[in-house]
C-alpha positions as CSV (number, residue, x, y, z in Angstrom):
1,X,114.8,16.3,-38.6
2,X,114.8,17.9,-41.9
3,X,114.4,21.4,-42.7
4,X,112.3,22.2,-45.8
5,X,113.1,25.5,-47.4
6,X,110.3,27.4,-48.9
7,X,111.4,30.0,-51.7
8,X,109.7,33.2,-51.8
9,X,110.0,36.2,-53.6
10,X,108.9,39.6,-51.4
11,X,108.1,43.1,-52.6
12,X,109.4,44.9,-49.7
13,X,108.5,48.4,-51.0
14,X,105.1,49.2,-51.7
15,X,104.1,51.6,-55.0
16,X,102.7,55.0,-54.8
17,X,99.2,54.2,-54.3
18,X,97.7,51.6,-51.8
19,X,97.8,47.9,-53.0
20,X,100.3,48.6,-55.8
21,X,104.0,48.0,-56.2
22,X,106.5,49.9,-57.1
23,X,107.2,49.7,-61.1
24,X,105.2,46.6,-61.5
25,X,105.1,47.2,-65.1
26,X,109.0,46.9,-65.1
27,X,109.2,44.2,-62.5
28,X,106.5,42.0,-63.3
29,X,105.1,39.4,-60.7
30,X,105.3,36.0,-59.2
31,X,102.3,33.8,-60.0
32,X,100.8,31.2,-57.2
33,X,103.0,28.7,-58.9
34,X,105.9,31.0,-57.8
35,X,106.8,31.3,-61.6
36,X,107.8,34.7,-62.7
37,X,105.3,36.7,-64.8
38,X,105.9,39.7,-67.2
39,X,109.0,42.0,-67.0
40,X,112.1,41.3,-65.3
41,X,110.3,38.4,-62.9
42,X,109.6,36.5,-66.1
43,X,112.8,37.5,-68.2
44,X,114.9,36.3,-65.3
45,X,113.0,33.7,-63.5
46,X,115.6,30.8,-64.1
47,X,118.1,33.1,-62.4
48,X,115.8,34.5,-59.5
49,X,114.4,31.1,-58.8
50,X,117.8,29.5,-57.9
51,X,118.3,25.7,-58.0
52,X,117.5,23.0,-55.5
53,X,120.1,21.7,-53.6
54,X,120.7,19.4,-50.6
55,X,122.6,20.8,-47.7
56,X,123.9,17.9,-45.2
57,X,125.1,19.2,-41.7
58,X,126.6,17.0,-38.9
59,X,125.7,18.3,-35.7
60,X,128.5,16.5,-34.0
61,X,131.1,18.0,-36.5
62,X,132.7,21.3,-34.9
63,X,132.2,24.2,-36.9
64,X,135.1,25.3,-39.3
65,X,136.5,22.0,-39.9
């Protein structure tokens, strides 16, 4: 069995009005492809997106060794 992570950025705190986000002009947003658009999301997209990596786990090996 293989676990396939799905990266997702979430904005948990709503803005001051319905259907708005807090400081959207400063933070920016992520488009449907997961790419940062505008503001800090665009400027730091490469840092926020992370890097793909493969983690292999041996279920027969005791933890901590």
